[in-house]
N, C-alpha and C positions, 0 to 999 in steps of 0.2 A: 377520834381523830388519829390515835396512835396506830390502830389496825390499818388505816389507809396508808399511813406513812410507812409502816412495816412492809405492806404489800408492794409499795413503790420501790423500796430499797431492795427487796427480793427480786423484783423484776429487773431492776438495773444491774444487780449483781449477776443474774442469769444471762442478760444481754451482753454484758462485758465479758463473761466467761465464753460465750458462744463466739463472739467476735475474736477474742484472743486465740481460741483453739483453731478457728478458721485461718487466721493470720499465720499461726505456727505451722499449720499443714501446708499452706502455700509456700512458706519459706523453706520448709523441709523438702518439698518437691522440687523447688528451684535449685537448691543445693545438690540434690541427688542428680538432677538432669545435668547440671554443670559439670559434676565429676563423672558422669556416665554410669552411675549405679543403676543396675537393672534388677528389679525384683521379679520373682517368678509369678506367673499368672497374668491375668488381664490387667492392663493399666487402669487406674481409677479414673472415673469421669471427672472432667474439670467443671467446676461450677459455672453456672450461666453468668455469674458476675465477671468472670475473666473475659478480657477482650480478645476476640477472635478475628482473624483476617477473613474478609468476605471471599467466597470462592470465585474463581475466575468466570466471568460471563462470556458466553459465546458471542462472536461478532454477528450482527444481523445478516440475513441471507441477501446476497447481491443479485438482483434480477438482471435479465438480459436487457441491454440498453435500446434494442430495436423497438420503436413505437408499437404499442399494442401487444407486445409479447410479455407474458407473465411467467415464463419459465426461469428457473434459477441459472445464473451464469456459472460456468466451470472454468477453473484456471487452465485446464488443458487446452481449451479453445480461446484463450485470451479474454476470459470473463464474459463470454456470450454463450448462449445455449447451443446445443448440438444442431438445431435446425438452422441457425444463422451463422455457423462457423465459417462459411464461405463468403460472408459479406466483407467488402474491403474495409481496411482499417480507417481510412479517411472518412467513410460514411459513419462508422461506429463512433468516431471522434465527434462528428457533427451531431449525432443523436445524443451523446452524452452532454455536449454543450447546451443543446436545446433543453434537455431535461433539467440541467442545473439552472438555466435561465428561467425556466418555468417555476422551479422551486423557490428561487429567490425573487421572482417578480421582475426580472430584468428583461428588457426588450431585446430580441436577438437582432443583430445587424447582419443582414444577408449580404454575401459577396455578390458583386455584379456578375451577370452571366457573360460568358465569353461569346462574342459574335461568331456566327457560323456562316458558311458559304451560302446556305439557303436563305438567310435573312437579307441578302442583298448588300450587305456591308462587306467591303473588302477586308480581308483578314491578312494582316502583315505576318508573314511567316519568316522567322529569323532562321537563316541557314547556319548550319554548323560551321564554325571556323576551322578550316583545315590548312595544313602547311602547303605553301606554294611549291610546285615542283621547280627544281633549279633549271635555269635556262639550258637548252642543249649545248653541248660543246661544239665549237666549230670543227668541221672536218679537217683532217690533216692536209695541209697543202703540200703537194709534191714539189720537191726542189729540182731545178734543172741538173742534168747530169754533170755539167761542168763544175757546179758548186760542190757536188758530192766528192768529186776527185780532188778538188783543191783542199778540201778540209782533211782528206786523208793523208 
């Protein structure tokens, strides 16, 4: 029984020494980095136990919003592909809204169509409001010669 107990004590002593040396090494590195001490050569590898920040992940590729197009969008063209760079922004906005609605399972509410002259419905066209021209000034009335001489 004493041999097992001595083996356990040896193991615990070795484990404690290893943990203590690792803690001392970490503390020494932290103090050196805080004071800006640089040692020559390649810096030592930090153990896997130390917490590291995850590297920055790239954003997912944004595809062209035009239905059926699988090309990536480019910021130069307003996040549409080179083929669809001439599509009006209003249409692109509608495409994006439709894609969002499909993604979230929302029913799209379509705007009513504007009536046209061909459909037989009268279209009320609002005229642009313009300033009214001032009324013409009345023509100068000629005074009789006697009134002209009397005033002088």
